[in-house]
C-alpha beads as a LAMMPS data file, in Angstrom:
LAMMPS data file: protein, C-alpha beads

270 atoms
269 bonds

1 atom types
1 bond types

-500.0 500.0 xlo xhi
-500.0 500.0 ylo yhi
-500.0 500.0 zlo zhi

Masses

1 110.0

Atoms # bond

1 1 1 165.265 187.096 292.878
2 1 1 166.709 190.174 291.848
3 1 1 168.137 190.027 288.268
4 1 1 171.657 191.280 289.671
5 1 1 171.571 187.852 291.701
6 1 1 170.564 186.008 288.327
7 1 1 173.433 187.802 286.189
8 1 1 176.076 187.091 289.055
9 1 1 174.668 183.187 289.501
10 1 1 174.682 182.400 285.332
11 1 1 178.441 183.873 284.965
12 1 1 179.532 181.703 287.884
13 1 1 177.865 178.540 286.273
14 1 1 179.603 179.220 282.954
15 1 1 182.957 180.100 284.730
16 1 1 182.682 176.546 286.081
17 1 1 182.062 174.863 283.465
18 1 1 184.416 176.311 281.465
19 1 1 187.411 175.542 283.862
20 1 1 185.838 172.292 284.123
21 1 1 186.363 171.911 280.065
22 1 1 189.904 173.601 280.069
23 1 1 191.165 171.216 283.197
24 1 1 189.853 167.837 280.644
25 1 1 191.714 169.289 277.742
26 1 1 194.911 169.868 279.496
27 1 1 194.992 166.232 280.978
28 1 1 194.118 164.597 277.980
29 1 1 196.885 166.462 275.877
30 1 1 199.498 165.492 278.481
31 1 1 198.593 161.888 278.615
32 1 1 200.748 159.627 277.133
33 1 1 199.191 156.076 276.222
34 1 1 201.790 153.508 276.175
35 1 1 201.333 149.763 274.601
36 1 1 203.033 146.854 276.182
37 1 1 204.923 144.859 273.765
38 1 1 204.510 140.995 274.107
39 1 1 207.277 139.019 272.045
40 1 1 206.382 135.000 271.752
41 1 1 209.070 132.836 272.130
42 1 1 209.748 130.582 268.763
43 1 1 208.446 126.937 269.425
44 1 1 208.879 123.759 267.654
45 1 1 206.587 120.153 267.328
46 1 1 208.035 118.191 269.292
47 1 1 206.299 114.020 269.752
48 1 1 204.066 113.442 272.657
49 1 1 202.238 110.854 274.513
50 1 1 198.776 111.425 273.865
51 1 1 197.304 108.827 276.691
52 1 1 199.091 106.709 279.578
53 1 1 201.281 104.021 278.247
54 1 1 202.233 100.950 280.711
55 1 1 205.689 99.096 279.374
56 1 1 205.486 96.656 276.839
57 1 1 202.539 98.606 274.757
58 1 1 202.742 99.308 271.399
59 1 1 202.353 102.447 269.875
60 1 1 200.187 103.846 267.306
61 1 1 198.712 107.179 265.875
62 1 1 195.983 107.476 268.178
63 1 1 198.577 107.032 270.972
64 1 1 201.192 110.151 269.699
65 1 1 200.534 113.515 268.953
66 1 1 202.553 116.855 267.970
67 1 1 202.618 119.387 271.045
68 1 1 204.362 123.097 270.353
69 1 1 207.356 123.205 272.668
70 1 1 209.133 126.363 273.467
71 1 1 212.153 125.825 271.511
72 1 1 214.915 127.172 274.399
73 1 1 213.468 123.863 276.099
74 1 1 214.358 121.218 273.700
75 1 1 216.732 119.172 274.708
76 1 1 218.881 115.948 272.825
77 1 1 216.528 112.752 272.298
78 1 1 213.360 114.767 271.686
79 1 1 211.376 113.942 268.523
80 1 1 210.715 117.322 266.482
81 1 1 208.739 117.903 263.171
82 1 1 211.669 119.330 261.619
83 1 1 214.235 116.360 262.145
84 1 1 211.192 113.599 261.767
85 1 1 208.213 114.449 260.305
86 1 1 206.951 111.015 259.301
87 1 1 207.619 110.120 263.212
88 1 1 203.786 109.067 263.748
89 1 1 204.141 106.702 260.954
90 1 1 207.516 105.525 261.684
91 1 1 207.016 104.577 265.297
92 1 1 203.958 103.072 265.312
93 1 1 204.002 99.695 266.256
94 1 1 206.954 100.596 268.732
95 1 1 207.471 98.872 271.831
96 1 1 207.254 101.477 275.432
97 1 1 210.355 99.952 277.156
98 1 1 209.553 102.634 280.387
99 1 1 206.177 103.972 281.309
100 1 1 205.042 107.089 279.917
101 1 1 202.314 109.565 280.261
102 1 1 200.058 111.777 278.760
103 1 1 201.980 114.870 277.080
104 1 1 205.259 113.297 278.101
105 1 1 207.998 114.003 275.342
106 1 1 208.581 110.450 273.485
107 1 1 212.513 110.272 273.381
108 1 1 214.491 107.404 271.802
109 1 1 215.405 105.495 274.920
110 1 1 212.110 104.747 276.501
111 1 1 210.895 102.814 272.853
112 1 1 212.118 100.121 270.969
113 1 1 211.994 99.474 267.568
114 1 1 209.025 97.772 265.972
115 1 1 210.515 95.006 264.398
116 1 1 212.140 93.855 267.795
117 1 1 210.733 91.078 269.933
118 1 1 208.930 92.297 272.761
119 1 1 210.480 90.615 275.893
120 1 1 214.157 91.437 274.435
121 1 1 213.134 94.780 273.687
122 1 1 212.522 95.338 277.581
123 1 1 215.842 93.821 278.450
124 1 1 218.906 96.463 279.165
125 1 1 222.121 95.687 277.448
126 1 1 223.771 92.731 280.021
127 1 1 221.115 91.380 281.580
128 1 1 219.009 88.123 281.318
129 1 1 215.304 87.097 281.504
130 1 1 214.491 84.310 283.899
131 1 1 210.992 82.935 284.325
132 1 1 210.230 81.475 288.156
133 1 1 207.465 79.990 289.528
134 1 1 205.160 81.747 291.738
135 1 1 201.464 81.332 293.391
136 1 1 199.646 83.888 295.198
137 1 1 201.605 82.907 298.421
138 1 1 204.711 83.309 296.768
139 1 1 204.277 86.491 295.191
140 1 1 203.403 89.177 297.727
141 1 1 199.449 88.009 297.572
142 1 1 199.176 88.626 293.700
143 1 1 200.068 92.348 294.113
144 1 1 203.560 92.321 292.066
145 1 1 203.366 94.147 288.775
146 1 1 206.000 94.570 286.006
147 1 1 208.421 96.608 286.557
148 1 1 208.400 96.249 290.658
149 1 1 211.478 95.276 292.648
150 1 1 211.657 92.210 294.804
151 1 1 214.040 89.968 296.813
152 1 1 213.994 86.172 296.156
153 1 1 213.928 83.899 298.956
154 1 1 214.573 80.333 299.372
155 1 1 213.169 77.957 301.584
156 1 1 214.353 74.616 301.955
157 1 1 214.844 71.961 304.618
158 1 1 218.132 71.179 306.362
159 1 1 219.809 68.396 307.185
160 1 1 217.908 68.175 310.453
161 1 1 214.464 68.307 308.756
162 1 1 214.340 71.765 309.671
163 1 1 213.610 74.232 307.357
164 1 1 215.812 77.456 306.317
165 1 1 215.605 80.580 304.450
166 1 1 217.991 82.413 302.281
167 1 1 217.581 85.632 300.136
168 1 1 219.333 84.625 297.236
169 1 1 218.415 87.593 295.053
170 1 1 218.037 91.133 296.270
171 1 1 216.231 93.922 294.521
172 1 1 215.486 92.632 291.234
173 1 1 213.166 93.802 288.961
174 1 1 210.411 92.421 287.654
175 1 1 209.752 92.308 283.683
176 1 1 206.904 90.809 283.287
177 1 1 203.480 88.602 284.783
178 1 1 202.169 85.831 282.997
179 1 1 198.355 87.067 283.519
180 1 1 196.489 90.468 282.636
181 1 1 195.724 93.446 285.552
182 1 1 192.768 92.640 287.463
183 1 1 190.715 95.453 289.279
184 1 1 189.566 94.497 292.669
185 1 1 186.472 95.432 294.439
186 1 1 188.261 97.814 296.341
187 1 1 189.510 99.933 293.268
188 1 1 193.153 98.198 293.534
189 1 1 194.873 96.577 291.295
190 1 1 196.273 93.012 291.494
191 1 1 198.272 90.358 289.022
192 1 1 197.466 86.543 290.198
193 1 1 199.679 84.359 287.749
194 1 1 201.952 81.622 288.055
195 1 1 204.850 82.707 286.758
196 1 1 207.228 85.726 287.128
197 1 1 209.657 86.723 284.784
198 1 1 213.315 88.347 286.233
199 1 1 215.400 90.628 284.977
200 1 1 219.105 89.377 285.871
201 1 1 222.507 89.568 285.399
202 1 1 224.698 86.326 283.751
203 1 1 225.497 85.283 287.700
204 1 1 222.141 85.702 289.224
205 1 1 220.742 83.451 286.351
206 1 1 223.018 80.501 287.745
207 1 1 222.552 81.646 291.171
208 1 1 218.505 81.329 290.622
209 1 1 219.088 78.148 288.283
210 1 1 220.679 76.147 291.583
211 1 1 218.039 77.489 293.962
212 1 1 215.367 76.202 291.843
213 1 1 216.659 73.056 292.017
214 1 1 217.244 73.081 295.861
215 1 1 214.353 74.884 297.129
216 1 1 211.091 73.603 298.172
217 1 1 209.692 76.913 297.631
218 1 1 210.764 80.509 296.182
219 1 1 209.310 83.506 297.515
220 1 1 209.144 86.631 296.250
221 1 1 209.058 89.801 298.589
222 1 1 208.046 92.944 297.118
223 1 1 210.195 96.048 297.939
224 1 1 209.787 99.835 298.067
225 1 1 210.264 101.617 294.857
226 1 1 212.361 103.941 296.545
227 1 1 214.986 101.089 296.564
228 1 1 214.968 101.103 292.429
229 1 1 218.385 103.168 292.861
230 1 1 220.100 100.828 294.633
231 1 1 222.288 97.963 293.545
232 1 1 220.960 95.327 292.071
233 1 1 224.044 92.645 291.276
234 1 1 224.030 91.482 294.722
235 1 1 223.285 87.046 294.908
236 1 1 223.815 84.500 296.916
237 1 1 227.606 83.487 295.461
238 1 1 228.579 80.527 297.294
239 1 1 226.011 78.556 295.586
240 1 1 227.884 78.506 292.635
241 1 1 231.668 78.134 294.249
242 1 1 233.417 77.185 297.079
243 1 1 234.851 79.502 299.778
244 1 1 238.165 79.271 298.383
245 1 1 236.422 80.895 295.094
246 1 1 237.531 78.266 292.982
247 1 1 235.098 76.697 290.422
248 1 1 232.962 73.937 291.552
249 1 1 230.718 71.199 290.537
250 1 1 227.716 71.628 291.697
251 1 1 226.191 68.162 293.472
252 1 1 222.516 68.760 294.797
253 1 1 221.481 65.654 296.898
254 1 1 218.685 65.875 299.264
255 1 1 217.847 69.626 298.690
256 1 1 221.504 70.246 299.656
257 1 1 224.476 71.332 297.710
258 1 1 227.823 69.307 297.902
259 1 1 230.483 71.310 296.505
260 1 1 233.562 69.469 294.872
261 1 1 236.281 71.522 293.490
262 1 1 237.968 71.352 289.953
263 1 1 241.024 71.234 291.867
264 1 1 240.393 68.907 294.423
265 1 1 238.781 66.596 292.262
266 1 1 241.829 66.369 290.150
267 1 1 244.084 65.839 293.167
268 1 1 242.290 62.978 294.021
269 1 1 241.914 61.056 291.128
270 1 1 246.190 61.416 291.264

Bonds

1 1 1 2
2 1 2 3
3 1 3 4
4 1 4 5
5 1 5 6
6 1 6 7
7 1 7 8
8 1 8 9
9 1 9 10
10 1 10 11
11 1 11 12
12 1 12 13
13 1 13 14
14 1 14 15
15 1 15 16
16 1 16 17
17 1 17 18
18 1 18 19
19 1 19 20
20 1 20 21
21 1 21 22
22 1 22 23
23 1 23 24
24 1 24 25
25 1 25 26
26 1 26 27
27 1 27 28
28 1 28 29
29 1 29 30
30 1 30 31
31 1 31 32
32 1 32 33
33 1 33 34
34 1 34 35
35 1 35 36
36 1 36 37
37 1 37 38
38 1 38 39
39 1 39 40
40 1 40 41
41 1 41 42
42 1 42 43
43 1 43 44
44 1 44 45
45 1 45 46
46 1 46 47
47 1 47 48
48 1 48 49
49 1 49 50
50 1 50 51
51 1 51 52
52 1 52 53
53 1 53 54
54 1 54 55
55 1 55 56
56 1 56 57
57 1 57 58
58 1 58 59
59 1 59 60
60 1 60 61
61 1 61 62
62 1 62 63
63 1 63 64
64 1 64 65
65 1 65 66
66 1 66 67
67 1 67 68
68 1 68 69
69 1 69 70
70 1 70 71
71 1 71 72
72 1 72 73
73 1 73 74
74 1 74 75
75 1 75 76
76 1 76 77
77 1 77 78
78 1 78 79
79 1 79 80
80 1 80 81
81 1 81 82
82 1 82 83
83 1 83 84
84 1 84 85
85 1 85 86
86 1 86 87
87 1 87 88
88 1 88 89
89 1 89 90
90 1 90 91
91 1 91 92
92 1 92 93
93 1 93 94
94 1 94 95
95 1 95 96
96 1 96 97
97 1 97 98
98 1 98 99
99 1 99 100
100 1 100 101
101 1 101 102
102 1 102 103
103 1 103 104
104 1 104 105
105 1 105 106
106 1 106 107
107 1 107 108
108 1 108 109
109 1 109 110
110 1 110 111
111 1 111 112
112 1 112 113
113 1 113 114
114 1 114 115
115 1 115 116
116 1 116 117
117 1 117 118
118 1 118 119
119 1 119 120
120 1 120 121
121 1 121 122
122 1 122 123
123 1 123 124
124 1 124 125
125 1 125 126
126 1 126 127
127 1 127 128
128 1 128 129
129 1 129 130
130 1 130 131
131 1 131 132
132 1 132 133
133 1 133 134
134 1 134 135
135 1 135 136
136 1 136 137
137 1 137 138
138 1 138 139
139 1 139 140
140 1 140 141
141 1 141 142
142 1 142 143
143 1 143 144
144 1 144 145
145 1 145 146
146 1 146 147
147 1 147 148
148 1 148 149
149 1 149 150
150 1 150 151
151 1 151 152
152 1 152 153
153 1 153 154
154 1 154 155
155 1 155 156
156 1 156 157
157 1 157 158
158 1 158 159
159 1 159 160
160 1 160 161
161 1 161 162
162 1 162 163
163 1 163 164
164 1 164 165
165 1 165 166
166 1 166 167
167 1 167 168
168 1 168 169
169 1 169 170
170 1 170 171
171 1 171 172
172 1 172 173
173 1 173 174
174 1 174 175
175 1 175 176
176 1 176 177
177 1 177 178
178 1 178 179
179 1 179 180
180 1 180 181
181 1 181 182
182 1 182 183
183 1 183 184
184 1 184 185
185 1 185 186
186 1 186 187
187 1 187 188
188 1 188 189
189 1 189 190
190 1 190 191
191 1 191 192
192 1 192 193
193 1 193 194
194 1 194 195
195 1 195 196
196 1 196 197
197 1 197 198
198 1 198 199
199 1 199 200
200 1 200 201
201 1 201 202
202 1 202 203
203 1 203 204
204 1 204 205
205 1 205 206
206 1 206 207
207 1 207 208
208 1 208 209
209 1 209 210
210 1 210 211
211 1 211 212
212 1 212 213
213 1 213 214
214 1 214 215
215 1 215 216
216 1 216 217
217 1 217 218
218 1 218 219
219 1 219 220
220 1 220 221
221 1 221 222
222 1 222 223
223 1 223 224
224 1 224 225
225 1 225 226
226 1 226 227
227 1 227 228
228 1 228 229
229 1 229 230
230 1 230 231
231 1 231 232
232 1 232 233
233 1 233 234
234 1 234 235
235 1 235 236
236 1 236 237
237 1 237 238
238 1 238 239
239 1 239 240
240 1 240 241
241 1 241 242
242 1 242 243
243 1 243 244
244 1 244 245
245 1 245 246
246 1 246 247
247 1 247 248
248 1 248 249
249 1 249 250
250 1 250 251
251 1 251 252
252 1 252 253
253 1 253 254
254 1 254 255
255 1 255 256
256 1 256 257
257 1 257 258
258 1 258 259
259 1 259 260
260 1 260 261
261 1 261 262
262 1 262 263
263 1 263 264
264 1 264 265
265 1 265 266
266 1 266 267
267 1 267 268
268 1 268 269
269 1 269 270
């Protein structure tokens, strides 16, 4: 190769390298580095459940824990460390009134004071707890659980010895069953008890008291969970009063009710 060509090739290589170096310097000097700024929202420690808790269970230190909660999401009713720093100790022994799930914030309306009796703590204001006998045959095969909704059906003999069925209570809540939950071979849960405790209004307690005396058998019909929002105050009021709405004296004879109103009784006496 001739010396002139070698010189030209060397000059071209140096020129190309210089141009690349200058281009890198220019691009580096014009680049602007922007750092993203992340703002962290303030948090507040909220008392939550550490495990699933069924109705009627008692709180202890292993079932509660503190969890950081966004300050803007705090609502009235949450138990916070800033307001009740000793809440874990103070609430130990309290009764769970409504089902709680792991990680759910503890609210005052879902628990009852530890000094309360368990069943009375589960009762809302104005309601009564009444027990009625059941069996596997009359309790939906044993698959009725606390907090379910049921209808109470009365079966009795009429004047002609024919069996009559009447729904005496509708959509009432089951507070308790007198047996523990049992695991079936197929993985389902069942409660086989002999007594069901129902949540009733004062008028409903009178109805079921009369029905228990009249009935050959009382059965519980399990309702859908979707019915929980419907009215639960309907009852067979005719068992308590006559057609004219006047107070009556209930006389039960041979499985039938004989209604004698107070007004008619007083008139007959005269």
